[in-house]
C-alpha positions, 0 to 999 in steps of 0.5 A, a space after each residue: 387168144 382166149 379172152 376169158 377172164 377169171 379162169 381158175 387154174 387147176 389145182 396141182 393134183 389135177 394136172 397130168 402127172 405123166 405123158 406119152 413121149 418119143 424118147 431116144 436113149 443114145 445116138 442111132 438107137 431106136 426111138 421109143 414112145 413111152 410113158 414119162 413122169 411129168 413135173 408141173 410147171 415152176 415159176 415162169 413156166 407153162 404146161 402146154 397140151 400139144 396139138 402138133 409138132 413138125 419133123 425137122 432135119 435137126 431132129 434127125 441130126 440129134 438122132 444120128 449124133 451129128 448134133 450131140 445132145 445129152 441123153 436120154 432125150 425127148 425129141 421134137 422142137 417145132 410145135 404148137 398147142 394149148 396152154 393147159 396150166 400156168 406156173 407162178 408169176 406168169 401173167 402174159 398167157 392164160 389157160 386156153 391160149 393157143 401158142 407156137 413154141 420157140 426153141 429159143 426162150 429169148 430173155 430180152 435183157 442179156 447182152 445179145 438181146 439188148 444188142 439187137 441179136 436175140 437169136 444169140 440169147 445167152 440164157 436160151 442158148 445155154 439151156 438149148 445145149 444142156 437139154 434142160 429148161 432155163 433153171 438147168 433142170 428137166 420136167 420129164 423123168 423115167 423111174 427117177 432118172 431125168 429125161 432131157 428136152 431137145 432144144 429146151 422143148 421136147 415137143 414129141 410129147 402129149 404134154 410139154 412144160 416150157 418157159 413162158 417166154 417160149 410160148 408165143 400166142 397166136 390167133 385161135 383160127 390158125 390150124 394148129 398143125 400149120 401153126 406148129 411150123 412157124 416155131 422152127 421151119 417158117 421162122 428160120 427160112 423166112 428170117 434168113 431172107 428178111 432179117 439176115 439177107 435183108 432182100 430188097 425189091 428187084 433183087 435176084 435170090 437163089 435158095 439152095 435146098 427146098 425142104 421145110 426151111 428153104 421153102 420159107 426162104 422162098 416165101 420170105 424173098 417173095 414178100 420182100 419183092 425179089 424179082 427172081 427167085 431161083 430154087 435149087 434142089 435134088 428132088 423134083 417134088 420139092 422143086 414143084 412145091 417151090 414153084 407153087 410157093 413163089 420160085 420163078 426158076 427151078 434148077 437141079 444142082 450139078 456141074 452146070 449150076 453156076 453157068 445156068 444161074 449166071 445165064 439167068 442173071 445177065 451173066 453176073 450171078 444172084 444178088 443173094 444166095 441162101 444155103 439151107 441144105 448144110 452140105 459141102 457142095 451146096 455151101 461151095 456153090 452158094 458162094 460161086 453162084 453169087 455175083 460180085 458184091 453179093 450176099 451169101 447167107 448160110 443157114 443149113 445145120 451140116 455136120 462139122 466137116 461141112 466147111 468154107 474153103 475160100 482164098 481170102 483175097 481172090 475169094 472175098 476181098 476182090 469180089 466184096 462178097 459178104 458171107 453171113 450166118 443166120 441162126 433161127 432166122 436171126 429172129 426176135 421171136 415174139 415180133 416175127 411170129 406176129 408178123 408171120 401170122 399177120 402175113 398168113 391172115 393177109 394170104 401173103 404166105 402159105 402154111 398148109 401147102 408146106 405140110 405134105 404128110 401127117 403122122 401120129 405119135 406112135 408112128 414117129 419112126 415112119 415120120 423120121 424116115 419120111 423126113 430123112 428121105 427128103 420127101 415133100 415139104 414138112 411132115 407133122 406129128 398130129 396128137 390125138 384129142 382136142 389140143 388146139 381144136 
């Protein structure tokens, strides 16, 4: 973080009044990179010059309409950049700070935050569903018409206004493209393993779906000391990457998956299964491959027809299996971002290896196609200029 004192904030006239951004106007319609009007940050907000933004399956789900959102909307919710200006009342950040953006600006004082469940924060969740900032308004507009922020951010934009609570400082020496991944994929996957599953040393863990989130569930399981980490994915490229990030066994899904996992776990099944793909088959398999008394953590953002179909007595009662939902890694964002940057500095987790392709903002459609093809780990949109340098 910047340690410079006495920084003079730019006068409002000096702030950028426009930004280039990737906008969608309706489900399934082409994504357009266009110029938008950009309002300055209000009280409790900051202006961020974006350095990089990861491309996530949730971006595709919004684009396809399987995750309904208000339109028009600036896509993107996994990003990092540099604080360019502060709104009134912001004392926790300074211009020049490098920050990871959180798509849940956790308030710290609502019922859920105080109950130790900040990933369910009431004010942040409401803003995310509205596609606005916390005050129910937007900072993007076009020809006087408001343009919404995906997940309260809208990071496929050269500049982004966000709540100060959504901008978490990180050390300057973390590459900005790598830092961007912490804001969604890393937090979600790592937190599912550490916060939701609460994996303990010596346990066996199966991760179903090894994209940008699942790979970090594998890293979380490794940090927790899991004895065996089984990666399950359709794509050989992702299974190879899973091996490099800590998986001890790599399997393809199919009719023999349950048998193979039981054979690898002394006939019982995995202690923990983490389902990330959000598909009917993988949700079903996550329960089947878990031992009696084991834990199933559901993470994948599947469409509404992805459901659990289990007999209550035979499926849950007599097996004593626990099924847990984990949203945003069940994370307290400021704490967990700090933990992740500390682990990265100690070389206990990897970030650079997660990035398998980079794109510019004008190549947003190829970037989305790359994600849709389920290739590699994470695609990242890197912005031109000196953001985060």
